[in-house]
Kinemage of the C-alpha trace (Angstrom):
@kinemage 1
@onewidth
@group {chain A} dominant
@subgroup {mainchain}
@vectorlist {calphas} color= white
{ca met a 1} P -16.196 -4.180 -21.210
{ca asn a 2} L -12.673 -3.018 -22.086
{ca ile a 3} L -10.832 -1.665 -19.039
{ca leu a 4} L -7.573 0.295 -19.055
{ca phe a 5} L -5.716 -0.148 -15.751
{ca leu a 6} L -2.850 2.299 -15.096
{ca thr a 7} L -0.450 1.878 -12.205
{ca met a 8} L 3.110 2.571 -11.122
{ca ala a 9} L 3.112 -0.556 -8.946
{ca thr a 10} L 5.113 -3.547 -10.105
{ca phe a 11} L 4.285 -7.185 -9.541
{ca ser a 12} L 5.927 -10.402 -10.666
{ca gly a 13} L 2.868 -11.835 -12.382
{ca ile a 14} L -0.903 -11.835 -12.486
{ca asn a 15} L -1.140 -14.632 -9.897
{ca glu a 16} L 0.709 -12.662 -7.235
{ca his a 17} L -1.432 -12.168 -4.131
{ca ser a 18} L -1.545 -8.404 -3.588
{ca ile a 19} L -4.019 -5.569 -4.071
{ca tyr a 20} L -3.626 -4.888 -7.806
{ca pro a 21} L -3.245 -8.420 -9.247
{ca asp a 22} L -6.149 -9.578 -7.043
{ca leu a 23} L -8.423 -6.827 -8.380
{ca ile a 24} L -7.308 -7.373 -11.986
{ca arg a 25} L -8.048 -11.113 -11.745
{ca his a 26} L -11.482 -10.341 -10.316
{ca leu a 27} L -12.233 -7.962 -13.186
{ca ser a 28} L -11.224 -10.748 -15.546
{ca lys a 29} L -13.453 -13.295 -13.795
{ca lys a 30} L -16.362 -10.908 -14.260
{ca gly a 31} L -15.837 -11.159 -18.011
{ca his a 32} L -14.029 -7.883 -18.694
{ca asp a 33} L -10.988 -7.483 -20.944
{ca val a 34} L -8.320 -5.777 -18.843
{ca tyr a 35} L -5.337 -3.948 -20.322
{ca val a 36} L -2.758 -3.155 -17.645
{ca leu a 37} L 0.086 -0.661 -18.065
{ca leu a 38} L 2.884 -0.816 -15.507
{ca pro a 39} L 6.518 0.309 -15.556
{ca asn a 40} L 9.444 -1.725 -16.841
{ca glu a 41} L 12.502 0.172 -15.640
{ca lys a 42} L 15.332 1.037 -18.006
{ca lys a 43} L 17.817 -0.854 -15.827
{ca asn a 44} L 16.032 -4.106 -16.749
{ca asn a 45} L 17.299 -3.663 -20.336
{ca gln a 46} L 13.943 -4.671 -21.833
{ca arg a 47} L 11.779 -2.923 -24.378
{ca thr a 48} L 8.037 -2.610 -23.893
{ca phe a 49} L 6.384 -6.048 -24.092
{ca val a 50} L 3.076 -7.726 -23.277
{ca glu a 51} L 2.129 -10.747 -21.166
{ca lys a 52} L -1.284 -12.179 -22.031
{ca thr a 53} L -3.370 -14.524 -19.896
{ca glu a 54} L -6.885 -15.151 -21.232
{ca asn a 55} L -8.540 -11.695 -21.151
{ca ile a 56} L -5.758 -9.964 -19.179
{ca his a 57} L -3.084 -8.076 -21.136
{ca ile a 58} L -0.181 -6.781 -19.023
{ca trp a 59} L 1.929 -4.249 -20.905
{ca arg a 60} L 5.283 -3.662 -19.212
{ca val a 61} L 6.160 -0.230 -20.582
{ca gln a 62} L 9.814 0.768 -20.690
{ca thr a 63} L 10.335 3.780 -18.410
{ca gly a 64} L 13.170 5.485 -16.629
{ca asn a 65} L 14.440 4.052 -13.351
{ca leu a 66} L 11.887 4.643 -10.586
{ca phe a 67} L 12.852 2.553 -7.564
{ca asn a 68} L 15.989 2.402 -5.407
{ca val a 69} L 17.408 5.459 -7.157
{ca gly a 70} L 18.217 9.020 -6.099
{ca met a 71} L 15.456 11.588 -5.680
{ca val a 72} L 16.401 13.596 -8.784
{ca thr a 73} L 16.412 10.478 -10.977
{ca lys a 74} L 13.108 9.347 -9.509
{ca leu a 75} L 11.412 12.710 -10.146
{ca ile a 76} L 12.683 12.880 -13.727
{ca ser a 77} L 11.565 9.301 -14.417
{ca arg a 78} L 8.152 9.879 -12.839
{ca ala a 79} L 7.644 12.975 -14.967
{ca gly a 80} L 8.232 10.889 -18.077
{ca val a 81} L 5.950 7.960 -17.224
{ca ala a 82} L 2.777 9.584 -18.607
{ca arg a 83} L 4.460 10.331 -21.942
{ca lys a 84} L 5.740 6.733 -22.172
{ca tyr a 85} L 2.281 5.323 -21.387
{ca ile a 86} L 0.580 7.554 -23.979
{ca arg a 87} L 3.103 6.452 -26.580
{ca ala a 88} L 2.497 2.773 -25.722
{ca ile a 89} L -1.291 3.198 -25.964
{ca lys a 90} L -1.069 4.911 -29.351
{ca lys a 91} L 1.348 2.303 -30.685
{ca his a 92} L -0.158 -0.900 -29.277
{ca leu a 93} L -3.740 -0.186 -28.142
{ca asp a 94} L -5.010 2.362 -30.611
{ca his a 95} L -7.589 -0.125 -31.919
{ca ile a 96} L -9.123 -0.739 -28.469
{ca lys a 97} L -12.037 1.424 -27.286
{ca phe a 98} L -11.881 1.645 -23.494
{ca asp a 99} L -15.151 1.847 -21.553
{ca leu a 100} L -13.516 2.335 -18.142
{ca ile a 101} L -10.152 3.712 -16.998
{ca leu a 102} L -8.936 2.680 -13.543
{ca tyr a 103} L -5.779 4.350 -12.249
{ca ser a 104} L -3.934 4.696 -8.968
{ca thr a 105} L -1.618 7.338 -7.561
{ca pro a 106} L 1.302 7.943 -7.681
{ca pro a 107} L 1.932 9.755 -9.977
{ca thr a 108} L -0.464 12.675 -10.377
{ca thr a 109} L 0.767 13.070 -13.972
{ca phe a 110} L -1.511 10.167 -14.948
{ca tyr a 111} L -4.076 12.877 -15.726
{ca lys a 112} L -2.303 13.283 -19.090
{ca val a 113} L -2.876 9.624 -19.993
{ca val a 114} L -6.451 9.652 -18.718
{ca asp a 115} L -7.250 12.843 -20.614
{ca cys a 116} L -5.859 11.404 -23.856
{ca val a 117} L -7.935 8.202 -23.678
{ca lys a 118} L -11.070 9.806 -22.231
{ca lys a 119} L -11.256 12.320 -25.084
{ca arg a 120} L -10.768 9.539 -27.607
{ca asp a 121} L -13.195 6.963 -26.167
{ca asn a 122} L -15.520 8.897 -23.827
{ca ser a 123} L -14.473 6.471 -21.068
{ca tyr a 124} L -15.665 6.503 -17.461
{ca thr a 125} L -12.720 7.481 -15.236
{ca tyr a 126} L -12.168 6.158 -11.701
{ca leu a 127} L -9.228 7.282 -9.554
{ca met a 128} L -8.064 4.874 -6.844
{ca leu a 129} L -6.321 7.414 -4.617
{ca lys a 130} L -3.415 5.750 -2.795
{ca asp a 131} L -1.030 8.681 -2.443
{ca ile a 132} L -1.833 12.344 -1.775
{ca phe a 133} L 0.921 14.239 -3.536
{ca pro a 134} L 2.525 16.781 -3.174
{ca gln a 135} L 1.324 17.155 0.440
{ca asn a 136} L 3.136 13.979 1.517
{ca ala a 137} L 6.410 15.461 0.207
{ca val a 138} L 5.747 18.584 2.290
{ca asp a 139} L 5.048 16.484 5.389
{ca leu a 140} L 8.394 14.718 5.011
{ca gly a 141} L 10.301 17.976 4.457
{ca met a 142} L 11.194 17.140 0.852
{ca ile a 143} L 9.672 20.355 -0.521
{ca arg a 144} L 8.342 23.557 1.029
{ca lys a 145} L 4.672 24.414 1.112
{ca asn a 146} L 3.843 27.130 -1.441
{ca ser a 147} L 7.252 26.848 -3.119
{ca leu a 148} L 7.296 27.000 -6.914
{ca ile a 149} L 7.703 23.238 -7.276
{ca tyr a 150} L 4.839 22.655 -4.807
{ca arg a 151} L 2.529 24.961 -6.764
{ca leu a 152} L 3.412 23.252 -10.040
{ca leu a 153} L 2.789 19.810 -8.562
{ca arg a 154} L -0.456 20.997 -6.998
{ca val a 155} L -1.702 22.059 -10.443
{ca gly a 156} L -1.163 18.483 -11.642
{ca glu a 157} L -2.969 17.097 -8.597
{ca lys a 158} L -6.014 19.293 -9.246
{ca lys a 159} L -6.087 18.287 -12.906
{ca leu a 160} L -6.115 14.638 -11.850
{ca tyr a 161} L -9.092 15.205 -9.553
{ca lys a 162} L -10.967 17.248 -12.172
{ca ile a 163} L -10.678 14.615 -14.884
{ca ser a 164} L -11.833 11.809 -12.540
{ca asp a 165} L -15.548 11.030 -12.692
{ca thr a 166} L -15.235 9.349 -9.285
{ca ile a 167} L -12.443 9.443 -6.692
{ca gly a 168} L -12.140 6.371 -4.491
{ca cys a 169} L -10.236 6.899 -1.229
{ca met a 170} L -8.675 4.319 1.077
{ca ser a 171} L -10.573 5.334 4.230
{ca pro a 172} L -13.064 7.876 5.632
{ca ala a 173} L -10.214 10.111 6.840
{ca asn a 174} L -8.903 10.286 3.272
{ca val a 175} L -12.311 11.398 2.005
{ca asp a 176} L -12.471 14.152 4.625
{ca phe a 177} L -8.933 15.302 3.878
{ca ile a 178} L -9.478 15.583 0.123
{ca leu a 179} L -12.723 17.502 0.554
{ca asn a 180} L -11.175 19.862 3.124
{ca gln a 181} L -8.203 20.587 0.868
{ca asn a 182} L -10.288 20.763 -2.310
{ca pro a 183} L -13.693 22.240 -1.421
{ca trp a 184} L -14.490 22.674 -5.125
{ca ile a 185} L -14.893 18.898 -5.509
{ca asp a 186} L -18.525 17.750 -5.476
{ca pro a 187} L -18.824 15.395 -2.449
{ca lys a 188} L -20.952 13.072 -4.607
{ca arg a 189} L -17.832 12.368 -6.700
{ca ile a 190} L -15.781 11.026 -3.804
{ca glu a 191} L -16.201 7.865 -1.736
{ca val a 192} L -14.399 5.156 0.244
{ca cys a 193} L -12.898 2.485 -2.021
{ca pro a 194} L -10.374 0.713 0.204
{ca asn a 195} L -7.323 -1.411 -0.447
{ca ala a 196} L -8.580 -4.968 -0.807
{ca leu a 197} L -7.559 -8.585 -1.362
{ca glu a 198} L -9.062 -11.683 -2.885
{ca leu a 199} L -9.976 -14.077 -0.091
{ca ile a 200} L -8.069 -17.303 -0.631
{ca ile a 201} L -7.307 -20.345 1.488
{ca his a 202} L -3.600 -20.516 2.265
{ca lys a 203} L -1.804 -23.772 2.961
{ca phe a 204} L 1.176 -22.680 5.020
{ca pro a 205} L 3.501 -24.910 7.028
{ca ser a 206} L 2.909 -24.960 10.786
{ca lys a 207} L 3.833 -21.915 12.855
{ca arg a 208} L 6.563 -23.905 14.596
{ca glu a 209} L 8.052 -25.069 11.295
{ca ile a 210} L 8.178 -21.533 9.895
{ca arg a 211} L 9.678 -20.070 13.060
{ca glu a 212} L 12.372 -22.713 13.203
{ca lys a 213} L 13.239 -22.122 9.540
{ca tyr a 214} L 13.788 -18.384 10.089
{ca asn a 215} L 15.314 -18.544 13.598
{ca ile a 216} L 12.296 -16.994 15.287
{ca pro a 217} L 11.701 -17.968 18.925
{ca ile a 218} L 8.877 -20.418 19.538
{ca asp a 219} L 8.180 -19.190 23.063
{ca lys a 220} L 7.929 -15.417 22.483
{ca val a 221} L 5.193 -13.069 21.296
{ca val a 222} L 6.257 -12.188 17.754
{ca phe a 223} L 5.429 -8.726 16.399
{ca val a 224} L 5.881 -8.625 12.626
{ca tyr a 225} L 6.518 -5.587 10.452
{ca gly a 226} L 6.674 -5.943 6.681
{ca gly a 227} L 7.264 -3.182 4.149
{ca gly a 228} L 9.421 -0.182 3.397
{ca leu a 229} L 12.095 0.824 5.870
{ca gly a 230} L 12.297 4.545 5.169
{ca asn a 231} L 11.370 7.930 6.579
{ca pro a 232} L 7.646 7.684 5.707
{ca gln a 233} L 7.345 4.602 7.906
{ca gly a 234} L 8.817 6.316 10.956
{ca ile a 235} L 11.338 3.518 11.527
{ca asp a 236} L 13.135 5.596 14.169
{ca phe a 237} L 10.171 4.826 16.423
{ca leu a 238} L 10.602 1.090 15.844
{ca leu a 239} L 14.354 1.323 16.554
{ca ser a 240} L 13.637 3.061 19.867
{ca cys a 241} L 11.178 0.328 20.860
{ca ile a 242} L 13.678 -2.445 20.087
{ca glu a 243} L 16.363 -0.589 22.029
{ca lys a 244} L 14.169 -0.039 25.060
{ca ile a 245} L 12.566 -3.421 25.713
{ca pro a 246} L 14.643 -5.553 28.129
{ca asp a 247} L 17.044 -8.185 26.781
{ca asn a 248} L 15.030 -10.897 28.493
{ca ser a 249} L 11.726 -9.573 27.185
{ca lys a 250} L 8.902 -11.896 26.168
{ca phe a 251} L 8.554 -9.812 22.987
{ca phe a 252} L 10.338 -10.421 19.686
{ca phe a 253} L 10.401 -8.218 16.574
{ca leu a 254} L 10.357 -9.723 13.103
{ca val a 255} L 11.105 -7.161 10.371
{ca cys a 256} L 10.856 -7.977 6.650
{ca gly a 257} L 11.687 -5.348 4.062
{ca asp a 258} L 14.277 -2.982 2.724
{ca gly a 259} L 15.041 0.710 2.553
{ca leu a 260} L 17.005 3.548 4.063
{ca tyr a 261} L 17.055 2.072 7.585
{ca phe a 262} L 17.971 -1.491 6.658
{ca glu a 263} L 21.655 -1.150 7.639
{ca arg a 264} L 20.771 0.449 10.977
{ca leu a 265} L 18.408 -2.423 11.679
{ca arg a 266} L 21.080 -4.937 10.680
{ca glu a 267} L 23.514 -3.337 13.125
{ca met a 268} L 20.828 -3.483 15.820
{ca lys a 269} L 20.177 -7.149 15.067
{ca ser a 270} L 23.883 -7.886 15.650
{ca arg a 271} L 23.579 -6.256 19.081
{ca tyr a 272} L 20.186 -7.662 20.029
{ca pro a 273} L 19.715 -11.049 18.319
{ca gln a 274} L 17.459 -12.076 21.203
{ca lys a 275} L 15.012 -9.255 20.327
{ca leu a 276} L 15.091 -8.951 16.552
{ca gln a 277} L 15.132 -10.961 13.340
{ca leu a 278} L 15.697 -8.985 10.133
{ca ile a 279} L 14.959 -10.372 6.675
{ca lys a 280} L 15.260 -8.611 3.320
{ca trp a 281} L 12.472 -8.764 0.753
{ca leu a 282} L 11.117 -12.273 0.245
{ca pro a 283} L 9.082 -13.729 -2.620
{ca val a 284} L 5.413 -12.992 -1.948
{ca asn a 285} L 4.453 -16.558 -0.980
{ca glu a 286} L 7.339 -16.836 1.483
{ca tyr a 287} L 6.531 -13.450 2.993
{ca asn a 288} L 2.879 -14.413 3.397
{ca ala a 289} L 3.923 -17.587 5.180
{ca ile a 290} L 6.246 -15.794 7.585
{ca val a 291} L 3.491 -13.317 8.502
{ca ser a 292} L 1.164 -16.217 9.286
{ca ala a 293} L 3.673 -17.446 11.881
{ca ala a 294} L 3.624 -14.160 13.834
{ca asp a 295} L 1.240 -13.103 16.609
{ca val a 296} L 0.689 -9.369 16.027
{ca gly a 297} L 0.976 -7.143 12.935
{ca leu a 298} L 2.752 -3.783 13.258
{ca val a 299} L 1.983 -0.549 11.408
{ca phe a 300} L 4.304 2.462 11.626
{ca leu a 301} L 3.965 5.905 10.044
{ca asp a 302} L 6.008 9.055 10.610
{ca his a 303} L 4.315 11.352 13.129
{ca lys a 304} L 4.819 14.398 10.869
{ca phe a 305} L 2.300 13.247 8.266
{ca gln a 306} L -0.762 15.426 7.815
{ca ile a 307} L -2.182 13.190 5.101
{ca pro a 308} L -4.111 10.121 6.338
{ca asn a 309} L -2.079 7.203 4.958
{ca phe a 310} L -3.606 3.733 5.143
{ca pro a 311} L -0.830 1.140 4.505
{ca ser a 312} L -1.913 -1.873 2.468
{ca arg a 313} L 0.346 -4.142 4.549
{ca ile a 314} L -2.406 -4.259 7.153
{ca leu a 315} L -4.487 -6.471 4.832
{ca leu a 316} L -2.163 -9.477 4.990
{ca tyr a 317} L -1.990 -9.192 8.776
{ca met a 318} L -5.788 -9.280 8.879
{ca glu a 319} L -5.978 -12.149 6.385
{ca cys a 320} L -3.673 -14.140 8.689
{ca ala a 321} L -5.953 -13.295 11.633
{ca leu a 322} L -3.394 -11.102 13.410
{ca pro a 323} L -4.357 -8.271 15.746
{ca ile a 324} L -2.955 -4.862 14.788
{ca leu a 325} L -0.724 -2.579 16.841
{ca ala a 326} L -0.145 0.795 15.189
{ca ala a 327} L 2.013 3.825 15.896
{ca thr a 328} L 1.120 6.533 13.388
{ca asp a 329} L 0.480 10.222 12.914
{ca lys a 330} L -2.789 11.697 14.162
{ca ser a 331} L -4.219 12.091 10.662
{ca ser a 332} L -4.292 8.414 9.738
{ca asp a 333} L -7.393 6.507 10.819
{ca val a 334} L -5.844 3.041 10.498
{ca gly a 335} L -5.365 2.844 14.281
{ca lys a 336} L -8.821 4.256 15.024
{ca ile a 337} L -10.479 1.679 12.797
{ca ala a 338} L -8.591 -1.138 14.550
{ca val a 339} L -9.517 0.167 18.015
{ca asp a 340} L -13.151 0.951 17.196
{ca asn a 341} L -13.682 -2.509 15.757
{ca gly a 342} L -11.898 -4.417 18.484
{ca phe a 343} L -8.972 -5.846 16.538
{ca gly a 344} L -6.059 -3.707 17.686
{ca asp a 345} L -4.570 -0.764 19.534
{ca trp a 346} L -2.867 2.495 18.605
{ca cys a 347} L -0.794 5.427 19.810
{ca glu a 348} L 0.696 8.478 18.139
{ca ser a 349} L 4.236 7.843 16.866
{ca ile a 350} L 5.883 10.820 18.573
{ca pro a 351} L 9.233 9.922 20.240
{ca glu a 352} L 7.905 10.442 23.766
{ca asn a 353} L 5.318 7.677 23.212
{ca val a 354} L 7.810 4.803 23.012
{ca asp a 355} L 7.083 3.746 26.596
{ca leu a 356} L 3.343 3.945 25.927
{ca phe a 357} L 3.734 1.740 22.849
{ca ile a 358} L 5.710 -0.852 24.824
{ca lys a 359} L 3.001 -0.791 27.476
{ca lys a 360} L 0.408 -1.476 24.771
{ca met a 361} L 2.473 -4.461 23.657
{ca glu a 362} L 1.713 -5.985 27.071
{ca leu a 363} L -1.902 -6.363 25.950
{ca phe a 364} L -0.788 -9.198 23.683
{ca thr a 365} L 0.874 -11.325 26.345
{ca ile a 366} L -2.522 -12.945 26.915
{ca pro a 367} L -3.092 -15.689 24.293
{ca glu a 368} L -6.873 -15.317 24.494
{ca thr a 369} L -6.592 -11.618 23.595
{ca ile a 370} L -4.550 -12.469 20.488
{ca thr a 371} L -7.118 -15.095 19.471
{ca ile a 372} L -10.187 -12.870 19.956
{ca met a 373} L -8.667 -9.781 18.343
{ca gly a 374} L -7.235 -11.867 15.515
{ca arg a 375} L -10.648 -13.345 14.747
{ca lys a 376} L -12.205 -9.865 14.702
{ca ser a 377} L -9.388 -8.671 12.452
{ca lys a 378} L -10.085 -11.343 9.834
{ca glu a 379} L -13.851 -10.876 10.064
{ca phe a 380} L -13.483 -7.117 9.466
{ca leu a 381} L -11.346 -7.821 6.393
{ca glu a 382} L -13.942 -10.245 5.056
{ca arg a 383} L -16.725 -7.666 5.484
{ca asn a 384} L -14.905 -4.584 4.210
{ca tyr a 385} L -11.619 -5.153 2.377
{ca thr a 386} L -12.322 -7.676 -0.378
{ca val a 387} L -12.042 -7.292 -4.150
{ca glu a 388} L -15.765 -8.051 -4.368
{ca thr a 389} L -16.481 -4.954 -2.260
{ca val a 390} L -14.203 -2.787 -4.399
{ca tyr a 391} L -15.695 -4.165 -7.623
{ca asp a 392} L -19.243 -3.430 -6.469
{ca thr a 393} L -18.217 0.086 -5.401
{ca ile a 394} L -16.658 0.937 -8.760
{ca phe a 395} L -19.325 -0.657 -10.909
{ca ser a 396} L -22.184 0.972 -9.038
{ca his a 397} L -21.155 4.055 -11.067
{ca val a 398} L -20.255 2.353 -14.333
{ca asp a 399} L -23.529 0.420 -14.445
{ca glu a 400} L -25.417 3.692 -14.008
């Protein structure tokens, strides 16, 4: 089967261990020819080119600049991605008949690419919904509900849903949200298709060795956060927690990532080196190793969100057998799933809950609790969040 895989995500290579490369490799192992289109930003000074590994063809399509740029530049570049992808398909892949189109959000403008190929090849179309736009922009105060730009963006969102034969959502709360906001969608066309990883055996150095390398205390409970450091993640809540725990606390925060709040975190690290270690983006293998040396995985989301985000960073925590401690909005069910299945705890990320969150951290001062919850965390991943599960979910429709 020929599969067209559209994404705005970037990854260094097909062997990177993250949600999209893992799924693409699994599709390949199942004997499918996979043609991946992902962005190659203008600032890289490279024209569109292909990387081929056996039956995987990764086309890095030249686009505008999309990441670490101003909002206006980002919106203009996003608007042009669909046109660039269509042009690349017509120029380089016109001779390929695609049986299945897999695509993730953002952006919603992918409907233009999907429509072009679906009309040509009568392909089956499967949306992997990772971002509910434009509602997330409303939640963060970037645009006003019912403004002209919102209505225009909402038209694109609806077109994306209409052209999708099946819509796969990250969690049950996402399914409910989409159906509530779009009652015209047939419930039979929407299902849970979660973020997932390929289960592999890691060979990391010892926890002590990793902690010593990165100046992380051996004798403290280490809470790790990895990912974006911006408004969507509600980093203000994390800053308040670091500020409030005592200087002689048994807790230690390890933060890996970059974004709007990086400089504020760096200033806080200079004031509280005994409570915080801050590291910019690391190569994937190094980041995976540093997570394995922690005790508890942290998830933060801004309390203003009405859309139920489900951050993919939770998967690596679970793979490393870490319990989860989450502070999110009320819409997300990431905390509920952790609590209901015995591998974590949760509270709402409103400012007045900082003391409650710190109190919940006390749960993880007992080594046995970390061990039991960590085991349940990994077992839940193995049952629910694997590429095999996602593959079976998608191909239950395609096989029909």
